C-alpha positions as CSV (number, residue, x, y, z in Angstrom):
1,M,60.7,32.3,285.3
2,N,61.6,35.1,282.8
3,N,65.2,36.2,283.1
4,T,64.2,39.8,282.5
5,E,62.9,39.8,286.1
6,T,66.4,39.1,287.4
7,T,68.5,42.0,288.6
8,I,72.1,41.9,289.8
9,F,73.6,44.9,291.7
10,F,77.4,45.0,291.5
11,I,78.2,47.2,294.5
12,G,81.6,48.8,295.3
13,M,82.4,48.8,299.0
14,G,85.2,51.3,298.7
15,L,88.3,51.0,300.8
16,S,87.0,50.5,304.3
17,G,84.3,48.0,304.1
18,L,80.8,49.0,305.4
19,N,82.1,52.3,306.6
20,S,82.7,53.5,303.1
21,C,79.4,52.2,301.6
22,S,76.9,54.8,300.3
23,L,73.4,55.3,301.5
24,E,72.2,53.9,298.2
25,T,74.2,50.7,298.9
26,L,72.6,50.3,302.3
27,K,69.1,50.8,300.8
28,V,69.8,48.2,298.1
29,I,71.1,45.6,300.6
30,R,67.9,45.9,302.6
31,E,65.7,45.6,299.5
32,V,67.2,42.8,297.5
33,D,66.4,39.1,298.0
34,E,70.0,38.0,298.6
35,V,73.4,39.5,299.2
36,F,76.7,38.0,298.3
37,L,80.1,39.1,299.7
38,E,83.1,38.6,297.5
39,R,86.3,38.3,299.6
40,Y,88.9,37.0,297.2
41,T,90.2,40.1,295.5
42,N,91.2,42.2,298.5
43,F,91.6,42.2,302.3
44,L,88.5,43.3,304.1
45,P,87.9,44.0,307.8
46,D,87.1,40.9,309.8
47,D,83.9,42.3,311.1
48,I,82.3,42.8,307.7
49,P,80.2,39.6,307.6
50,S,78.7,40.2,311.1
51,S,78.1,43.9,310.4
52,L,76.3,43.1,307.1
53,Q,74.2,40.5,308.7
54,Q,72.8,43.1,311.0
55,I,71.4,44.8,307.9
56,K,70.6,41.6,305.8
57,S,70.5,38.2,307.5
58,K,70.7,36.3,304.2
59,L,74.4,36.8,303.4
60,T,76.5,34.4,301.4
61,I,80.3,34.7,301.1
62,V,81.6,33.7,297.7
63,D,85.0,32.8,296.4
64,R,86.7,32.8,293.0
65,K,85.4,29.3,292.2
66,D,81.8,30.4,292.7
67,I,82.1,33.6,290.5
68,E,84.5,32.5,287.8
69,E,84.6,28.8,287.4
70,N,81.0,28.1,288.2
71,D,79.4,31.3,287.1
72,H,76.7,29.4,285.2
73,I,75.6,27.7,288.5
74,F,75.7,31.0,290.4
75,L,73.5,32.7,287.8
76,E,71.1,29.9,287.6
77,N,70.5,30.0,291.3
78,I,69.5,33.7,291.2
79,V,67.1,33.6,288.3
80,G,64.0,35.6,289.1
81,K,65.6,37.4,292.1
82,K,67.1,40.7,292.9
83,S,70.6,40.1,294.2
84,A,73.6,42.2,295.2
85,I,77.3,41.3,295.0
86,L,79.5,43.4,297.3
87,I,83.0,44.0,296.0
88,S,86.0,45.8,297.5
89,G,86.8,49.1,295.8
90,D,85.0,49.9,292.6
91,P,83.3,46.8,291.0
92,F,85.0,46.5,287.7
93,I,88.4,48.0,288.4
94,A,89.4,44.4,289.1
95,T,88.4,42.9,285.7
96,T,87.9,39.5,287.3
97,H,84.2,40.4,287.9
98,N,83.6,41.5,284.3
99,S,83.1,37.9,283.1
100,L,80.2,37.4,285.4
101,R,78.7,40.7,284.3
102,L,78.9,39.7,280.6
103,A,77.5,36.2,281.3
104,A,74.6,37.8,283.2
105,I,73.8,40.2,280.4
106,Q,74.0,37.4,277.8
107,R,71.3,35.6,279.8
108,G,69.1,38.7,279.7
109,F,69.7,39.7,283.4
110,K,69.6,43.4,284.3
111,C,72.9,44.6,285.8
112,R,73.2,47.8,287.9
113,I,76.5,49.2,289.1
114,I,77.0,51.2,292.3
115,H,80.4,52.8,292.1
116,N,82.8,53.6,294.9
117,T,86.4,54.6,295.5
118,S,89.2,52.3,294.3
119,I,92.9,52.3,295.2
120,I,93.7,53.6,291.8
121,S,91.7,56.8,292.3
122,A,92.5,57.1,296.1
123,A,96.3,56.6,295.7
124,I,96.5,59.3,293.0
125,S,94.2,61.7,294.9
126,V,96.1,61.4,298.3
127,S,99.5,61.7,296.7
128,G,99.3,65.3,295.7
129,L,100.5,64.4,292.2
130,S,98.6,65.4,289.1
131,S,96.2,62.7,287.9
132,Y,97.0,63.7,284.3
133,R,100.6,62.7,284.7
134,F,100.1,59.0,285.6
135,G,100.9,56.3,283.1
136,R,100.0,52.7,283.0
137,T,99.3,51.0,286.3
138,V,101.1,47.7,287.1
139,T,101.1,44.9,289.7
140,C,104.3,43.7,291.2
141,P,104.1,39.9,292.0
142,F,105.8,38.1,294.8
143,S,109.5,37.3,294.5
144,H,108.7,33.6,294.2
145,N,106.8,34.5,291.0
146,P,109.4,36.9,289.5
147,S,108.5,39.1,286.5
148,E,110.4,41.9,284.8
149,F,107.1,43.5,283.7
150,P,106.8,46.0,286.6
151,Y,110.3,47.3,285.8
152,D,109.4,47.5,282.1
153,V,106.2,49.5,282.8
154,I,108.0,52.0,284.9
155,K,110.6,52.4,282.1
156,Y,107.8,52.9,279.6
157,N,106.0,55.5,281.7
158,N,109.3,57.3,282.4
159,Q,109.7,57.8,278.6
160,F,106.6,60.0,278.8
161,R,107.6,61.6,282.1
162,A,104.7,59.8,283.8
163,H,104.3,58.5,287.3
164,T,103.6,54.8,287.9
165,L,101.1,53.4,290.4
166,V,102.4,50.0,291.5
167,L,99.9,47.6,293.0
168,L,101.3,44.9,295.2
169,D,100.4,41.2,295.0
170,I,98.3,39.5,297.7
171,D,97.3,35.9,298.5
172,L,94.0,35.9,300.5
173,I,94.1,32.1,300.9
174,T,97.4,32.3,302.9
175,G,97.0,35.9,304.1
176,E,100.3,36.7,302.4
177,F,100.9,40.2,301.0
178,L,103.8,41.8,299.2
179,A,105.1,44.6,301.5
180,I,106.4,47.9,300.0
181,N,110.0,47.3,301.1
182,E,109.9,43.9,299.5
183,A,108.6,45.4,296.2
184,I,111.4,48.0,296.3
185,S,114.0,45.2,296.8
186,I,112.5,43.3,293.8
187,L,112.8,46.4,291.6
188,L,116.3,47.2,292.8
189,K,117.3,43.6,292.0
190,L,115.9,44.0,288.5
191,E,117.8,47.3,288.2
192,G,121.0,45.4,289.1
193,K,120.3,42.9,286.4
194,K,119.2,45.3,283.6
195,K,121.2,48.4,284.5
196,E,119.0,50.8,282.7
197,K,118.7,53.4,285.6
198,V,114.9,52.9,285.7
199,F,114.6,52.3,289.4
200,T,117.5,53.1,291.8
201,N,118.0,53.9,295.5
202,T,117.4,57.6,294.7
203,S,114.1,57.0,292.9
204,L,111.3,59.0,294.5
205,V,108.6,56.7,296.0
206,L,105.4,57.1,297.9
207,G,104.5,54.2,300.1
208,L,100.8,53.8,300.7
209,A,99.3,51.4,303.3
210,Q,95.6,50.8,304.3
211,I,94.5,53.9,302.4
212,G,91.0,55.0,303.3
213,N,91.1,53.3,306.7
214,E,91.8,54.6,310.2
215,K,95.2,53.1,310.2
216,E,96.2,54.7,306.9
217,F,100.0,55.2,306.6
218,I,101.9,57.1,304.0
219,S,105.6,57.8,303.7
220,A,107.4,59.4,300.8
221,G,111.1,59.8,299.9
222,V,113.8,58.1,298.0
223,A,113.6,54.3,297.6
224,E,116.5,53.7,300.0
225,K,114.7,55.5,302.8
226,I,111.2,54.0,302.2
227,R,112.8,50.5,302.0
228,K,113.9,50.7,305.6
229,I,110.3,51.1,307.0
230,D,108.7,48.0,308.5
231,W,105.9,47.8,306.1
232,E,105.2,44.2,307.0
233,N,104.1,45.2,310.5
234,I,102.0,48.1,309.1
235,G,99.8,45.6,307.2
236,P,97.9,45.3,304.0
237,P,96.6,46.4,301.6
238,Q,99.6,48.3,300.2
239,A,100.6,50.1,297.0
240,M,103.3,52.5,296.0
241,I,103.8,55.3,293.5
242,V,107.1,55.6,291.6
243,C,107.4,59.2,290.6
244,S,108.7,60.5,287.3
245,D,112.1,62.2,287.4
246,F,110.3,65.3,286.0
247,L,107.9,67.0,288.4
248,H,105.6,69.9,287.6
249,F,106.2,72.8,290.0
250,T,102.7,72.3,291.5
251,E,103.6,68.7,292.2
252,E,106.9,69.8,293.8
253,E,104.9,72.1,296.1
254,A,102.5,69.4,297.0
255,L,105.1,66.8,297.8
256,Q,107.1,69.2,299.9
257,T,104.1,70.4,301.8
258,L,102.3,67.1,302.3
259,W,105.3,64.8,302.8
260,G,108.2,67.1,303.7
261,I,110.4,65.9,300.8
262,D,113.5,67.9,299.9
263,L,113.3,68.3,296.1
264,S,116.0,70.9,295.7
265,N,118.2,68.7,293.5
266,R,115.4,67.3,291.3
267,K,114.6,68.2,287.7
268,R,111.5,70.2,286.9
269,K,109.3,69.6,283.9
């Protein structure tokens, strides 16, 4: 069968599973031949598979091995069909899916993207900080896989008076996730080692948990305060924003109004 008849829809599910899917997404799910649910890049609500099956009975859950290691087999099995792959957040923010997209295009498949909200856009939006004043995003790995890279990225961003969005590591196989207080401890330990005053107990931090969900929880303040919260019990997914020492006056107003932070002693850009 001609590969040009094959279409893959890469669909972003946003931050709260089926509840954050667009009407276009629901229409596509009903119309395609087969739907695949990718569950290895982020935590999803447990009821997602059963909820989806009420719309489309033919639903297959795929893992990293299916999509990355055996992409040639995956693509061969959908030749001549219209298929949809459901992905947490926005489809290609996690670049792990881009390899499948490229392989599909190289085979002559048609690829369509339905975008949605990602943690990158949502975290910045909810914070009250200016999106123009964010630098490079970084992921903080578990303490058993230590890296100085998150510390170095915060340092780099600070040089340009830019805020840093720090994504926190997860392991969906074990259910383990890096909690915000653990991430703060990791950065403080690196500060103790490097002593460059990049991240200290007085660094201004926004802790973000389950953004976009009913149980969304946000707390802001100095690292020492945010570290004391039981983030482990609040649950994943989590991220945090390390603010620049220099805040625009509109950002000061937003942080004071939204999160009740006392910024009287902080520098202003």
